[in-house]
N, C-alpha and C positions, 0 to 999 in steps of 0.2 A: 597490578599489571593486566592490561587488556588481553583478552584471549584472541588468538588469530582467527578462529572460526566464530562467526556471529550466529550461524544457524546450522544445526546438524539434525538431519532427518534419518532415523535409523530403523530399517526393516518395517516401514510404515504400511499398513493395510487399512483401507477406509471403505465403509459401506454406507449406503443410503437406502432406507426402507428394505433392509435385508439383501440388497443387491451390492455385491462387491464392485467398487469402482477403481480402487487403487490396490496394487499388490506388491509388497516387498520393495518399497521405495527407499533408496538410500541416496541422499544428496548432502553435500557439505558446501556451505557458502562462506567464503572468506570475507573478513571485514574489509569494507571499501570496494567490494566487487560491484559490477554491473552485470548481473547474471540473467541471461535470457532463458526463459522456459518456453521451449518450442514444441510443436506438434500440431496435428490436424484437429479440427473441431471434434469434440467427443473423446479426445485422447486422455483426458483426466486433468488437464491443467487447472481449470477453475475449481475442480474438486480439491486439488492440492492446496490452492489458495484458501479455500474454505476451511480445510483441516488446520492449516497453520494459524489462521486467524481465530479459530475456535467456534465456528458456526455450529450451534448445537444440534442441528438436524443430521449432521454427518457424524457417524459413529466410528471411532478408532478401534479397530478390531485387534490390532497388535502394533507394537513399535513405540518409538519415542520421538518427541520433538524437543530439542534442546536449544534454547535461545540464550545466547550470551552466557553459557555455562549453567543455565538454570533449566530444569525439566519443567516445561509448561504443558505437557501432554494433556493434563486434566484441568488446567487453569481456564477460567471463563474468558469470554471475549473482552470484557472491560479491563480485566487485569492485564491481558496481553497488550492491549492498546496503551495502557498506562506505563507498562514496562518499556515501551518504545517501538511497538510494531504498528505501522501505518498501513492501511489497506485502501487502495483506490479501486473501486469496483467498476465494472462496465456500465451498469445501470443503477444510478443513485435515485431513490424515490423523491418525488415532490413532497414537500412538507408545508402545506398552507398554514400560515399563522406564525411560523417560526422564522424569524429573519436571519439573514446571513450573519449580521452583526452579533445577535444574541447567541447563535450556534457557536460561532468562533470564540466568543467570550467564555462560554461555559466549558468548551473543549480545552482552551488554554488554561483556564483556572484549575480544572481537574488535574491536568498534567503538572502544573506548577506546584500545586499542593502535594501531590504524590511524590514529587522529586525533592521538594524543599521542606515540606511540613508547614509552609506559610501560605497565606492567602495572596493572590495576585491582585495588585492594586489596579484601579481603572487607568491610572496614568501609565503604568508599565504596559498594560494591554494595548492602549491606544497608540503608544509610541511604536510598539512592535507591529501592530496592524498597519499603521500608516507607512512604515518603512517597506513592508512586504507588498502593500497595495501599490505603492509608487513603483517599486522594482518590477512588478508584473503588469503594470499599466492597467490595473483594475479600476473601472469607473466607480467613483465614490457612491453614486446612487444605487449601485448593486447591493450595497450593505444593508439597505432598508427594505429589500425585497424578500419575499418568502423563498425558502430553500428550493432552488431549481424550478420554481413556478414561472413559466414563460421564458426560461433560458434555453437557448439553442444547445446542440450537442457540444460545439466548440466552447461556448460560454461556460457550460457545466465543467468541462475539463479545466478551464482557467480557474474556476472556483476551487476545484480539487487542488490545483497547484498552490493557490493561496493558503489553503489549509495545510498542505504539505510543508510549505516554507515556514509557516508560523509554528507548526508542531516540531519541526526539525527532528524527525524520528531517528532512532538507531537503524531500523530496518524499514524500508518502504516497499510494499508489494503492490505493483500496479498491473491490473488485469486489463490489457488492451487500452492503454491510455490514449493511443492514437485513434481509436474508433470514434467516428463522428466529428473528428477535428480536421480542419483544412490544413494546408501546407504551412501556413503561418503559425497556427497554434501548435502543430506538431513540432515545428522548429523551436518554439518557446519551451515546450515540454522537454525536448532533448537537451536544450541548453541548460535548463534548470537542473536536470539530472546530472549533467556534466559538472555543474558548479557546486553541487552539494557534496563536498568532499568527505564530510563526516557522517554521511548516510550511506548505508549499503542498499543496493537496489536488486530486487527480484522482479522481473517484468515479463509480461506476455505480449507478443505482437506477431501478426502475420504479414506485416508490411516490411519488406527488405529495405526500402528507402528510409523508413523510420529507424529501424534497428541499426542501419549503417551510420546514422547521425549520432546514435548513442555509443556505438562502438563497444559492444559487449566484451567483457573480460572473460566470461565463461558462458557455455551453452549446455543445457540439459534438454534432451528431446524425449517426450513421452509418446507412447503408442499403446492404445488399448489398456490403459491403466498401469503400464509398466515403463521402465526406462529403457530406451533403445540403446543397445550396445553397438558401438561402431566396429 
């Protein structure tokens, strides 16, 4: 039986270089939600994303992170990703020499093996890739280019969407997915989020016109590393 809550953050405090950035954070995210994480710049939103994803530089001083009933507080980033946590960050680095095609193949193969114990065939991968690429109208020639090298902000967001659709995660955490994207790409992002019914979303945005398109089911607001109580 599936649990109602996909993510539970309990009494979480986080620090970086001995400076406390989050204190006593309690958030429950229900399965299937589109949960908006709001707050001004510097309020702790990206720190919370880093803590959930397992970024090692951020130290968990106290508290727990429960994902789908499993305590992942001390799991590494790779394990969290394989368990079904997808993170779309604001600034994805350029990786010269690693093609989009190769990156997606390795990512999908790792998830497939983790979930099934079997290797992903090239035929299965290419079929899934072609379906997602056509759905998102991603040009075929992008697949042979190096990760993010020469891509505009909007194009990078569309590549993120391609990875999101192919991975089909249990939980997708998107840190300002609308940043650097024009109105057309923002619409595509919002539409994709609305269509992915089996994925729960936790997202950050400062743009009301974008969040209105997503129509959040819940909102949590941070201020100075704490949750604002209305």
